[in-house]
N, C-alpha and C positions, 0 to 999 in steps of 0.2 A: 902577791900577783906576778906570776912570771910569764916571759912572752917569748914567741919563738922569731926568732930574726937571723936568718941566714944563717940556716942550716944549725941553730943550738938554742936551750932555752936560757934565757937572761931574767934575770932582775928587772921589774919595768924601770924602774929609777934608772939602772946602768943600760937600756935598750936605748941607744939613740942609729939615729936615721942622718945620712950627710943635711945639711941644707943644700947642697945642689943637686938632690935625688930629683928626676924630673918629673915625681909623682907631684911632689912640694911646688916646684918650680912654673910645670905650665901640668900639671892634673892630668900628667901622661902614666894612667895606670888604672887597672881592672881592679873589683872584688866581690866579695862575698860574702852576704852575712847569712846564718846560719843558727838555729833553734837549738841549743844544746839541752835537753834534760836529762839531769844525774849523768853527765859523763859522755852522754853519748848524744851525737850531734845527725841530728832528722835530714833524710834527703841527702845524704853529703856526696853519693853516686854523683847525683843529677847536677848539686851544687858548682861538685868541680868539672864536671863536663861544659855547666855553662861559662866556668872560669876561662878556660882553655877557649871554647868558641871567643870569649872579650878578647883574649891575648891576641888570639889570631886576628880577631878584626881590625885591633888596634895596631896590628902589626909587632908584637912585645914576641920575643921567644917564646915558644912553646916552653910551658912550663913543665918544673917535672911533679907530675901529681903525687908520686911515692915520695915522693916527700914532703908534698902538702900534706897527707893522710898523716904521715907520722908527725908533723906540726900541729896537727889538729890534735891529735892521739896525746903529744906531751903534754899542750897546755890544759885538756881538758882533764887529764890525769892530776898535772899541776896545781889546779887549780877548782875544787870539787866545791861546785855548790848545784840547787835543784834547778834553777831556772838560768839560763844563760844567753848573752848575744854574740857567738862567735864570729868573728871578722877575720875573712882572710883577704889581706892588701897584696899585689904584685905589681909593681912598678918599673918604668923605665931606668930606673936606677943614678947611677950618679951621671950626671950629664952637663954637657955648656951651659950656659945660662942660653936659653933660646929654646927655637922647637926642634935642634940636630938632637938626636939621640949620641950621648957617646958609646963606650968599648968596656966600662967596667962592666958591664952586665946587669939585669934584673937584681930589684929587690923585693924579698918575699917576709912578710911580717905575719905571724899569724897572733891576736889578742882573743881574751874572752872580759866580758862583763857581767855582772848579776842582771836580771832585768827580772819583772815581774809580769803575772800574765792579764791580758789588755782585759778591757772590761767589755761585755756582749756588743754595747751599743756605742757609737761615736757622732760625730759631724763632720759635715764636708763643706768646701767652698769652691766656688766655679773662680779662676782666675785667667784675666787677661791675654796670657800669653800663650803663646802656642809649643808644639812639640812637632818639628820638623822632621814628618815620616819619609824625607827623603834624605836624611844627613849622613855624614859620614860614620858617625856615633850612631846611629838607629840603629837599636836591638841589641848596645853594647850596653853590659855594667861597670860602667868608667867612674875614674875617680872625680872628673868634669862634673862637678855637682851645683856648680853655682846657682845656675837657676831653680832648681829643688830647694836649697837654701831662703831666696826670696820668695817662691812662693809658699812656702810653707811658714815662713814667720806671718806673710799676708792670711794665713789662714788661723794661726796663733793670737792672731790681732783680732781676730773675729770670734774666738773660741769654738775653736775646731782644730782636729788633728790631721785633716790632710786639706791639701789641695788636688784640685781634680783639672787637667788640661784637655783642651781639643789640640786636632792636629790643623795643619795648614788649610785643609778645605774644611775645617768647621766640625770635621764627626767627633765624637769625644773619642777620648783616646785610654790615660791612665792618669794617675797622680804620683806624687813625689819621688813616693818609697812603694806603692800598691797597684794592683790593678782593680778595675771595677768590672762589676755585676751589677744586670739588673733584670728586672720581671716585667713582663710585659703579655697582658692576656694568661696570667698562669705560668708562663714561659722564662726560662732561664736565659738570659743572654752575657755576653760581651765582646768589645770591640776583639777583632780579629789581628795577628800579628801585623797586618800591611798597613794598618789607620798608625804605627807608629810606637806602639807602647811596646815595655819588656815583656821578654818570654818568662814570664814569672814561673817560681818552680809552684808556687802554690796554686798559682791561676791554673798550670795545666794537669793539677791533681784535683782540682776542682771540676774543670770541665770533663776529664774524663770520669772522676766519680760520680758527680751530681749530674752529668748530661747536659751542661751547657752549652750553645750554639751559638758560633762566633758569628758575629752581624753586624755589619757596618750600619752604626749607629750615630743620627746627628746629636750632637752637644746638648740642647732642647730635650731632649729625651730624660734629663733629669728631672724634668718639670713635670713628667706624667706618667713615670713607673710604677708601678704598684709598688715593689720593692727596690730598694736597692744596698749592694753591700762591696766591701771591700776584701781582697787576700793579698798577703803579704806573708813573709815568714814568721814574724811574729805578732803579727796579729791573726794568723790563720784566715778563719773567717768571720767576719766583723762587720754586723748591720750598720746601714745611715740611716738614722733618725730624724737628722735635718740638715737638707740642702741651702745654703745661700736663707731665704727667707722662708722657705717652704719646708714644712713642718711633716716629716709623716708619723706613722705610728710610734709610739714611745717605745716598744721593743719588737723583737725582730719578728718579721711574719712568718707566714708558714712556709713559704718554697725557702728562706733564709734559715730561719730555723732547721729544714730539713738537711739541707746543706752542713751546717754547723753540726747536725748528727753524725752525718755521713763522712764529714772529715775527721772529727775523731775518730772514730768507728775505725775509719781505713787507717789511719796514723798510727794509730794505736798498733794495729795487727801487721802493723809493718812498717819498721823505722826505716826501711833506706829502699824506697819505693823505685823501680826502676822502670 
């Protein structure tokens, strides 16, 4: 396995980041996860734009997106596989122990691992913790993922693959690594970005392609929604058939199934939608 680290390809065994890297010590970094099919990265331009937005929001130096593209291409070429998870990580670099950044400059890592197509359906749970829609990191895809780790572990304990959060006002927000859509009276809705959710790439494409409405929704909408589905880079569109103790249909409902068909069709037609 070859990994791109600070400007060059290296063997995975020899790719090392300092123990003083700010991404490790305080979570001072941003990242993107990208679906890679047969050596091609899906929606790469959108992902790189979001990487730059997250870096600016965190106060990191502007990433050299040409270098990031080179790293992605090199890693994909060096590690051929049918379906992969391409991960770009960009951190504050070597820094003092504490919150202050150092002068060494950022660290850039691009890595790839094999994955498999997700099932069409899954289960989710709600968790008692909230997203802060007014926090300093709201809307940024940062490496500060501790609360997601805790929430996802709770979901796994309950036989689910995702945990869903409300925000501080009790509105439906997002999952640990996904956006959530619901069907109400036959119409498709998803929380607006103002609710505190990440501006998911798959979310945005689904809103545009399937005609979803951005709507403020209470968390308890999950108790009455006719259909529920999740979107993310590796899920694409995935139906939720159980939320907490509520059992929905055993297969994707009609609106979800149509959204799945539309996403598959449009993404196949344009692998780098702008």
